[in-house]
Structures are given as C-alpha cells and as structure tokens.
Backbone as a printed PyTorch tensor [residue, N CA C, xyz], in Angstrom:
tensor([[[-68.5710, -60.5490,  24.1000],
         [-67.3350, -60.2120,  23.4110],
         [-66.7970, -58.9000,  23.9680]],

        [[-65.5810, -58.9340,  24.4260],
         [-64.9300, -57.7250,  24.9260],
         [-64.1160, -57.1030,  23.7880]],

        [[-64.1540, -55.7860,  23.7150],
         [-63.3660, -55.0740,  22.7140],
         [-62.9240, -53.7520,  23.3150]],

        [[-61.7090, -53.3740,  22.9890],
         [-61.1980, -52.0780,  23.4360],
         [-61.1300, -51.1420,  22.2430]],

        [[-61.6700, -49.9460,  22.4270],
         [-61.6320, -48.9130,  21.3920],
         [-60.4180, -48.0390,  21.6620]],

        [[-59.5980, -47.8340,  20.6440],
         [-58.3890, -47.0260,  20.7940],
         [-58.4550, -45.8540,  19.8240]],

        [[-58.4310, -44.6410,  20.3700],
         [-58.2780, -43.4420,  19.5500],
         [-56.7820, -43.3000,  19.2820]],

        [[-56.4050, -43.4660,  18.0400],
         [-54.9980, -43.5280,  17.6560],
         [-54.2920, -42.2080,  17.9460]],

        [[-53.1820, -42.3210,  18.6890],
         [-52.3820, -41.1430,  19.0160],
         [-50.8940, -41.3280,  18.7380]],

        [[-50.4800, -42.5550,  18.3800],
         [-49.0560, -42.8160,  18.1430],
         [-48.8340, -43.3870,  16.7430]],

        [[-47.6040, -43.2670,  16.2720],
         [-47.2520, -43.8180,  14.9640],
         [-47.3880, -45.3420,  14.9540]],

        [[-47.0700, -46.0100,  16.0670],
         [-47.2230, -47.4640,  16.1370],
         [-48.6900, -47.8680,  15.9880]],

        [[-49.5790, -47.1760,  16.6890],
         [-51.0140, -47.4730,  16.5640],
         [-51.4830, -47.2230,  15.1320]],

        [[-51.0460, -46.1280,  14.5510],
         [-51.4080, -45.8270,  13.1670],
         [-50.9530, -46.9530,  12.2470]],

        [[-49.7580, -47.4700,  12.4730],
         [-49.2290, -48.5480,  11.6340],
         [-50.0600, -49.8240,  11.7630]],

        [[-50.5360, -50.1300,  12.9770],
         [-51.4200, -51.2950,  13.1360],
         [-52.6580, -51.1450,  12.2540]],

        [[-53.2300, -49.9500,  12.2370],
         [-54.3970, -49.7020,  11.3950],
         [-54.0710, -49.8300,   9.9140]],

        [[-52.9380, -49.2840,   9.5130],
         [-52.5270, -49.3870,   8.1090],
         [-52.3000, -50.8450,   7.7180]],

        [[-51.7540, -51.6310,   8.6290],
         [-51.5390, -53.0540,   8.3490],
         [-52.8620, -53.7810,   8.1210]],

        [[-53.8730, -53.4740,   8.9320],
         [-55.2030, -54.0740,   8.7410],
         [-55.7520, -53.6710,   7.3780]],

        [[-55.6560, -52.3990,   7.0490],
         [-56.1760, -51.9120,   5.7670],
         [-55.4590, -52.5470,   4.5860]],

        [[-54.1530, -52.7350,   4.6980],
         [-53.4180, -53.3720,   3.6020],
         [-53.8980, -54.8080,   3.4020]],

        [[-54.1310, -55.5300,   4.5050],
         [-54.6290, -56.9060,   4.3750],
         [-56.0000, -56.9370,   3.7190]],

        [[-56.8870, -56.0590,   4.1630],
         [-58.2690, -56.0730,   3.6730],
         [-58.3670, -55.4940,   2.2560]],

        [[-57.8750, -54.2830,   2.0780],
         [-58.0960, -53.6040,   0.8050],
         [-57.0810, -53.9710,  -0.2740]],

        [[-55.7980, -54.0050,   0.0760],
         [-54.7710, -54.2440,  -0.9360],
         [-54.6630, -55.7390,  -1.2580]],

        [[-54.5110, -56.5860,  -0.2200],
         [-54.3300, -58.0160,  -0.4760],
         [-55.6330, -58.7050,  -0.8770]],

        [[-56.6970, -58.5150,  -0.1080],
         [-57.9690, -59.1920,  -0.3910],
         [-58.6810, -58.6130,  -1.6030]],

        [[-58.8420, -57.2910,  -1.6170],
         [-59.6850, -56.6590,  -2.6230],
         [-58.9040, -56.0910,  -3.8070]],

        [[-57.5910, -56.2060,  -3.7620],
         [-56.7190, -55.8130,  -4.8800],
         [-56.7690, -54.3210,  -5.2100]],

        [[-57.0030, -53.4910,  -4.1830],
         [-56.9310, -52.0460,  -4.3760],
         [-55.4460, -51.6690,  -4.4480]],

        [[-55.0320, -50.8940,  -5.4400],
         [-53.6220, -50.4800,  -5.5060],
         [-53.2240, -49.7140,  -4.2350]],

        [[-52.0530, -50.0340,  -3.7030],
         [-51.6130, -49.4200,  -2.4440],
         [-51.5320, -47.9090,  -2.5530]],

        [[-51.2140, -47.3810,  -3.7450],
         [-51.1220, -45.9240,  -3.8930],
         [-52.4980, -45.2490,  -3.8530]],

        [[-53.5710, -46.0030,  -4.0270],
         [-54.9190, -45.4570,  -3.8420],
         [-55.3870, -45.6360,  -2.3970]],

        [[-54.8770, -46.6420,  -1.7340],
         [-55.3160, -46.9490,  -0.3700],
         [-54.6900, -46.0110,   0.6560]],

        [[-53.4090, -45.7790,   0.5670],
         [-52.6990, -44.9280,   1.5240],
         [-52.6500, -43.5090,   0.9380]],

        [[-53.0640, -42.5230,   1.7460],
         [-53.1200, -41.1600,   1.2150],
         [-52.7070, -40.1300,   2.2660]],

        [[-52.9460, -38.8700,   1.9560],
         [-52.4810, -37.7700,   2.8100],
         [-53.1680, -37.7330,   4.1730]],

        [[-54.2610, -38.4720,   4.3540],
         [-54.9470, -38.4960,   5.6480],
         [-54.3910, -39.5740,   6.5830]],

        [[-53.4180, -40.3080,   6.1390],
         [-52.8480, -41.3700,   6.9700],
         [-51.6950, -40.8380,   7.8200]],

        [[-52.0740, -39.8940,   8.6770],
         [-51.1440, -39.2200,   9.5770],
         [-51.8400, -39.0150,  10.9210]],

        [[-51.0450, -38.7070,  11.9270],
         [-51.6010, -38.2870,  13.2180],
         [-51.8260, -36.7810,  13.1080]],

        [[-53.0810, -36.3600,  13.2510],
         [-53.4190, -34.9480,  13.0620],
         [-54.7230, -34.6420,  13.7770]],

        [[-54.8920, -33.3880,  14.1580],
         [-56.1610, -33.0050,  14.7910],
         [-57.2990, -32.9550,  13.7740]],

        [[-56.9850, -33.0460,  12.4890],
         [-57.9980, -33.0230,  11.4400],
         [-58.4030, -34.4160,  10.9550]],

        [[-57.7180, -35.4400,  11.4470],
         [-57.9920, -36.8280,  11.0660],
         [-58.0430, -37.6510,  12.3430]],

        [[-59.0470, -38.5160,  12.4350],
         [-59.2260, -39.3150,  13.6500],
         [-59.2730, -40.7890,  13.2660]],

        [[-58.2060, -41.5070,  13.6290],
         [-58.1150, -42.9380,  13.3560],
         [-58.5600, -43.7010,  14.6010]],

        [[-59.2410, -44.8110,  14.3830],
         [-59.7360, -45.6580,  15.4760],
         [-59.2620, -47.0810,  15.2330]],

        [[-58.8710, -47.7470,  16.3080],
         [-58.5290, -49.1770,  16.2750],
         [-59.4520, -49.9150,  17.2290]],

        [[-59.7710, -51.1670,  16.8820],
         [-60.4890, -52.0460,  17.7910],
         [-59.5720, -53.2250,  18.0970]],

        [[-59.4110, -53.4570,  19.3990],
         [-58.5690, -54.5560,  19.8730],
         [-59.4910, -55.5720,  20.5440]],

        [[-59.3150, -56.8510,  20.2130],
         [-60.1820, -57.8690,  20.8190],
         [-59.6670, -58.2830,  22.1900]],

        [[-60.3930, -59.2070,  22.8320],
         [-60.0500, -59.6290,  24.1940],
         [-58.6960, -60.3310,  24.2850]],

        [[-58.1710, -60.7950,  23.1370],
         [-56.8550, -61.4370,  23.1210],
         [-55.7240, -60.4560,  22.8440]],

        [[-56.0590, -59.1750,  22.7510],
         [-55.0410, -58.1540,  22.5090],
         [-54.6880, -57.9630,  21.0490]],

        [[-55.4480, -58.5920,  20.1410],
         [-55.1730, -58.4590,  18.7130],
         [-55.9380, -57.2700,  18.1450]],

        [[-55.2960, -56.5410,  17.2540],
         [-55.9670, -55.4610,  16.5450],
         [-56.7580, -56.0910,  15.4020]],

        [[-58.0690, -55.8810,  15.3870],
         [-58.9310, -56.6010,  14.4460],
         [-59.7010, -55.6890,  13.4860]],

        [[-59.7830, -54.3930,  13.7950],
         [-60.5590, -53.4830,  12.9450],
         [-60.0020, -52.0710,  13.0550]],

        [[-60.2380, -51.2980,  12.0080],
         [-59.7820, -49.9140,  11.9880],
         [-60.6770, -49.0730,  11.0910]],

        [[-60.6470, -47.7860,  11.3270],
         [-61.3630, -46.8320,  10.4840],
         [-60.8320, -45.4440,  10.7820]],

        [[-61.1910, -44.5110,   9.9360],
         [-60.7950, -43.1280,  10.1900],
         [-61.9500, -42.2170,   9.8330]],

        [[-61.9490, -41.0550,  10.4630],
         [-62.9330, -40.0520,  10.0770],
         [-62.2240, -38.7360,   9.8460]],

        [[-62.7440, -38.0350,   8.8560],
         [-62.2590, -36.7000,   8.5200],
         [-63.4650, -35.7660,   8.5230]],

        [[-63.1980, -34.4860,   8.4710],
         [-64.2720, -33.5040,   8.3860],
         [-64.7210, -33.3910,   6.9340]],

        [[-65.9870, -33.6750,   6.6850],
         [-66.5610, -33.5140,   5.3470],
         [-66.9790, -32.0590,   5.1570]],

        [[-67.6300, -31.5070,   6.1790],
         [-67.9330, -30.0760,   6.2430],
         [-68.0890, -29.7200,   7.7200]],

        [[-68.6040, -28.5420,   8.0180],
         [-68.6570, -28.0750,   9.4090],
         [-69.5380, -28.9210,  10.3250]],

        [[-70.4760, -29.6630,   9.7490],
         [-71.3830, -30.4390,  10.5950],
         [-71.3800, -31.9340,  10.2980]],

        [[-70.5310, -32.3660,   9.3690],
         [-70.5640, -33.7540,   8.9160],
         [-69.1840, -34.4020,   8.9520]],

        [[-69.1600, -35.6180,   9.5210],
         [-67.9580, -36.4500,   9.4870],
         [-68.0310, -37.3490,   8.2720]],

        [[-66.8930, -37.6180,   7.6530],
         [-66.8380, -38.6230,   6.6020],
         [-66.0720, -39.8180,   7.1600]],

        [[-66.7880, -40.9390,   7.2540],
         [-66.1910, -42.1800,   7.7340],
         [-65.5040, -42.8540,   6.5560]],

        [[-64.2600, -43.2520,   6.7720],
         [-63.4710, -43.8210,   5.6790],
         [-62.6380, -45.0020,   6.1650]],

        [[-62.1970, -45.7800,   5.1890],
         [-61.2170, -46.8500,   5.4110],
         [-61.6410, -47.7950,   6.5440]],

        [[-62.9220, -48.1070,   6.5710],
         [-63.4620, -49.0110,   7.5890],
         [-63.1140, -50.4370,   7.1790]],

        [[-62.3450, -51.1130,   8.0250],
         [-61.8590, -52.4520,   7.6790],
         [-61.8330, -53.3510,   8.9060]],

        [[-62.3100, -54.5740,   8.7110],
         [-62.2630, -55.6040,   9.7470],
         [-61.5390, -56.8010,   9.1350]],

        [[-60.5580, -57.3380,   9.8540],
         [-59.8550, -58.5070,   9.3510],
         [-60.8450, -59.6360,   9.0740]],

        [[-60.6140, -60.3570,   7.9980],
         [-61.5580, -61.3570,   7.5030],
         [-62.0180, -62.3500,   8.5710]],

        [[-61.1000, -62.8340,   9.3710],
         [-61.4530, -63.8600,  10.3540],
         [-62.2990, -63.3290,  11.5110]],

        [[-62.4870, -62.0120,  11.5780],
         [-63.2620, -61.4040,  12.6650],
         [-64.5520, -60.7390,  12.1730]],

        [[-64.8940, -60.9080,  10.9060],
         [-66.0350, -60.1820,  10.3370],
         [-67.3860, -60.6090,  10.8830]],

        [[-67.5100, -61.7920,  11.3910],
         [-68.7980, -62.2290,  11.9390],
         [-68.8750, -62.0000,  13.4480]],

        [[-67.9000, -61.3080,  14.0140],
         [-67.8440, -61.1500,  15.4610],
         [-68.4170, -59.8600,  16.0180]],

        [[-69.0230, -59.0300,  15.1790],
         [-69.6090, -57.7880,  15.6560],
         [-68.6300, -56.6270,  15.7340]],

        [[-67.3950, -56.8460,  15.2980],
         [-66.3880, -55.7920,  15.4110],
         [-66.6600, -54.6210,  14.4730]],

        [[-67.2650, -54.8700,  13.3200],
         [-67.6050, -53.7810,  12.4070],
         [-68.6070, -52.8320,  13.0420]],

        [[-69.6090, -53.3810,  13.6960],
         [-70.6200, -52.5660,  14.3780],
         [-69.9780, -51.7820,  15.5230]],

        [[-69.1210, -52.4430,  16.2910],
         [-68.4260, -51.7750,  17.4020],
         [-67.5600, -50.6270,  16.8790]],

        [[-66.8300, -50.8840,  15.7990],
         [-65.9810, -49.8540,  15.1900],
         [-66.8220, -48.6600,  14.7350]],

        [[-67.9040, -48.9280,  14.0270],
         [-68.7360, -47.8410,  13.5180],
         [-69.3400, -47.0380,  14.6630]],

        [[-69.8020, -47.7100,  15.7090],
         [-70.3460, -47.0010,  16.8690],
         [-69.2830, -46.1100,  17.5120]],

        [[-68.0440, -46.5950,  17.5880],
         [-66.9490, -45.8030,  18.1590],
         [-66.6420, -44.5890,  17.2870]],

        [[-66.6770, -44.7780,  15.9750],
         [-66.4190, -43.6660,  15.0620],
         [-67.5170, -42.6170,  15.1700]],

        [[-68.7680, -43.0680,  15.2700],
         [-69.8780, -42.1300,  15.4170],
         [-69.7900, -41.3830,  16.7470]],

        [[-69.4090, -42.0930,  17.8050],
         [-69.2440, -41.4520,  19.1180],
         [-68.1740, -40.3640,  19.0270]],

        [[-67.0670, -40.6770,  18.3540],
         [-65.9940, -39.6930,  18.1900],
         [-66.4930, -38.4730,  17.4200]],

        [[-67.2740, -38.6960,  16.3660],
         [-67.8190, -37.5840,  15.5840],
         [-68.7210, -36.7000,  16.4470]],

        [[-69.5540, -37.3140,  17.2840],
         [-70.4090, -36.5260,  18.1830],
         [-69.5590, -35.7360,  19.1730]],

        [[-68.4840, -36.3460,  19.6910],
         [-67.5830, -35.6390,  20.6080],
         [-66.9580, -34.4200,  19.9350]],

        [[-66.7720, -34.5010,  18.6270],
         [-66.2050, -33.3890,  17.8630],
         [-67.2560, -32.3500,  17.5050]],

        [[-68.5070, -32.5920,  17.9150],
         [-69.5750, -31.6360,  17.6770],
         [-70.2550, -31.7750,  16.3240]],

        [[-70.0660, -32.9020,  15.6720],
         [-70.6480, -33.1030,  14.3480],
         [-72.0320, -33.7350,  14.4630]],

        [[-72.9150, -33.3940,  13.5420],
         [-74.3180, -33.8280,  13.6090],
         [-74.6480, -34.9510,  12.6400]],

        [[-73.8110, -35.1260,  11.6070],
         [-74.0930, -36.1170,  10.5710],
         [-72.8460, -36.9310,  10.2610]],

        [[-73.0970, -38.0840,   9.6850],
         [-72.0230, -38.9470,   9.2180],
         [-72.3450, -39.3730,   7.7960]],

        [[-71.3620, -39.2890,   6.9150],
         [-71.5250, -39.8630,   5.5830],
         [-70.4050, -40.8580,   5.3560]],

        [[-70.6550, -41.7870,   4.4600],
         [-69.6310, -42.7440,   4.0730],
         [-69.9330, -43.2550,   2.6840]],

        [[-68.9040, -43.7140,   2.0190],
         [-69.0450, -44.3520,   0.7190],
         [-68.8710, -45.8450,   0.9610]],

        [[-69.9970, -46.5600,   0.9280],
         [-70.0030, -47.9800,   1.2580],
         [-69.8320, -48.8230,   0.0040]],

        [[-69.0150, -49.8580,   0.1090],
         [-68.9900, -50.8360,  -0.9640],
         [-70.4020, -51.4270,  -1.0630]],

        [[-70.8760, -51.6290,  -2.2690],
         [-72.2500, -52.1190,  -2.4480],
         [-72.4960, -53.4140,  -1.6810]],

        [[-71.4960, -54.2710,  -1.5980],
         [-71.6700, -55.5240,  -0.8580],
         [-71.8590, -55.2910,   0.6370]],

        [[-71.5320, -54.0950,   1.1380],
         [-71.6930, -53.7870,   2.5650],
         [-72.8620, -52.8380,   2.8280]],

        [[-73.6140, -52.4930,   1.7900],
         [-74.7050, -51.5210,   1.9420],
         [-75.7220, -51.9710,   2.9900]],

        [[-76.0940, -53.2380,   2.9960],
         [-77.0720, -53.7250,   3.9810],
         [-76.5440, -53.6180,   5.4070]],

        [[-75.2530, -53.8750,   5.6030],
         [-74.6540, -53.7360,   6.9290],
         [-74.8480, -52.3110,   7.4410]],

        [[-74.5160, -51.3280,   6.6170],
         [-74.6350, -49.9270,   7.0360],
         [-76.1010, -49.5280,   7.2150]],

        [[-76.9820, -50.0430,   6.3750],
         [-78.4090, -49.7500,   6.5270],
         [-78.9030, -50.2380,   7.8950]],

        [[-78.4280, -51.3890,   8.3340],
         [-78.8180, -51.9130,   9.6470],
         [-78.2950, -51.0360,  10.7840]],

        [[-77.2670, -50.2340,  10.5120],
         [-76.7080, -49.3280,  11.5190],
         [-77.3400, -47.9410,  11.4170]],

        [[-78.3650, -47.8010,  10.5880],
         [-79.0960, -46.5400,  10.5100],
         [-78.7100, -45.6240,   9.3630]],

        [[-77.8600, -46.0900,   8.4620],
         [-77.4530, -45.2690,   7.3250],
         [-78.4680, -45.4000,   6.1900]],

        [[-78.6630, -44.2910,   5.4860],
         [-79.5950, -44.2500,   4.3600],
         [-78.7970, -43.9400,   3.0900]],

        [[-79.0610, -44.6800,   2.0440],
         [-78.3720, -44.4600,   0.7720],
         [-78.8690, -43.1510,   0.1630]],

        [[-77.9320, -42.2700,  -0.1850],
         [-78.3030, -40.9670,  -0.7560],
         [-77.8130, -40.7980,  -2.1980]],

        [[-76.9720, -41.7000,  -2.6850],
         [-76.5650, -41.6180,  -4.0900],
         [-77.6420, -42.2720,  -4.9450]],

        [[-77.8400, -41.7320,  -6.1380],
         [-78.8980, -42.2480,  -7.0080],
         [-78.5390, -43.6050,  -7.6010]],

        [[-77.2630, -43.8240,  -7.8450],
         [-76.8120, -45.1090,  -8.3900],
         [-75.3850, -45.3620,  -7.9360]],

        [[-74.9490, -46.6200,  -8.0010],
         [-73.5790, -46.9330,  -7.5810],
         [-72.5370, -46.1980,  -8.4270]],

        [[-71.3820, -45.9490,  -7.8120],
         [-70.2550, -45.3330,  -8.5030],
         [-69.0020, -46.1420,  -8.2140]],

        [[-68.0080, -45.9790,  -9.0630],
         [-66.7710, -46.7310,  -8.9340],
         [-65.7830, -45.9900,  -8.0330]],

        [[-65.1830, -46.7210,  -7.1140],
         [-64.0820, -46.2030,  -6.3100],
         [-63.0520, -47.3100,  -6.2180]],

        [[-61.8890, -47.0940,  -6.7930],
         [-60.7930, -48.0720,  -6.8100],
         [-61.2340, -49.3980,  -7.4290]],

        [[-62.1150, -49.3180,  -8.4370],
         [-62.5580, -50.5140,  -9.1390],
         [-63.6530, -51.3010,  -8.4300]],

        [[-64.2150, -50.7340,  -7.3600],
         [-65.2410, -51.4170,  -6.5640],
         [-66.4980, -50.5400,  -6.5590]],

        [[-67.6790, -51.1080,  -6.8400],
         [-68.9150, -50.3210,  -6.8010],
         [-69.2350, -49.8660,  -5.3770]],

        [[-69.5940, -48.5920,  -5.2330],
         [-69.9220, -47.9810,  -3.9450],
         [-71.2260, -47.1960,  -4.0450]],

        [[-71.8260, -46.9290,  -2.8940],
         [-72.9390, -45.9920,  -2.7610],
         [-72.6210, -45.0480,  -1.6030]],

        [[-73.1200, -43.8210,  -1.7070],
         [-72.9380, -42.8680,  -0.6180],
         [-74.1220, -43.0170,   0.3350]],

        [[-73.8060, -43.0060,   1.6360],
         [-74.8330, -43.1910,   2.6660],
         [-74.6500, -42.1170,   3.7280]],

        [[-75.7590, -41.7810,   4.4230],
         [-75.7300, -40.7130,   5.4240],
         [-76.5610, -41.1180,   6.6340]],

        [[-76.1630, -40.5980,   7.7880],
         [-76.8780, -40.8550,   9.0420],
         [-76.8240, -39.5940,   9.8970]],

        [[-77.9340, -39.3230,  10.5770],
         [-77.9460, -38.2800,  11.5930],
         [-77.3860, -38.8830,  12.8790]],

        [[-76.4310, -38.1850,  13.4800],
         [-75.7840, -38.7270,  14.6900],
         [-76.5620, -38.3920,  15.9420]]])
C-alpha cells in the first residue's frame, strides 16, 4: 500500500482534513460541530496538521498535534475515513505524527483515545495512564502516553 504523508501548509489542505473529521466525528459519531472545530484548526507554527493521501490521490486520514508541554506532543483529531480503516492508514498516520513530534524535539506523545480504539493505540506502543474512562463529547475516552 502506497501512502503519501502531507504536512499541511495551505488552507486547501487544512480543509481536506476538516472534511475528513466532519465525516468521521460529526456525521458518524454525532459529535456537535462546535465541539469538533476549534481554535487549533488553523495554519500555525504551534499546530501541526497531517494528511494521508492514498495511491489513488484520495485524502483518507488526518490528525493534528499541538504542544502539551515543553517535551510532550498531544495527538488530536485522529480520523480515518470509514472505508479505509482496515487499510493500515491509521498506523501510517500515527507514525507520521510521531515522526513530526520527534522532528520538533519532543520526547513524549499523549492522546485521549476513544475507548473503542484503545487496543489500536496499545498495539502502537501507547500505555493507558488514566485511572478510568472519561467523557469527551459524549464518547468514553482514556488518556494514553508513549515515549517517542
């Protein structure tokens, strides 16, 4: 499977990512759009958006990372279009996000995983650090961490 990793630098690329997130989170999972889109959905040196494009030129996955603290990236808004979820694109996206965090000099990655995706992240080396699930936008989540 061929995939191209795109570090988002244009408003058009950002919009492709937002479109994926709207399909996954707003349409599929019924997250209110005002909770999904926030102040980090901009082109900025403090926010790093990533797109994954498949071999057919389709944008199939997106995610963003922000600075959690001086040594930790917070991975957020990780989304893969439903029809591509069994194709390894989630793993490719996460690896690209982690690579970007290392390029930024960060040593750790944290994320708030939907409980249904906890095993996926565990297979990628993340360890659950929250004592019990918590609610985020009406969906149970756990906090997970990985050394980069």
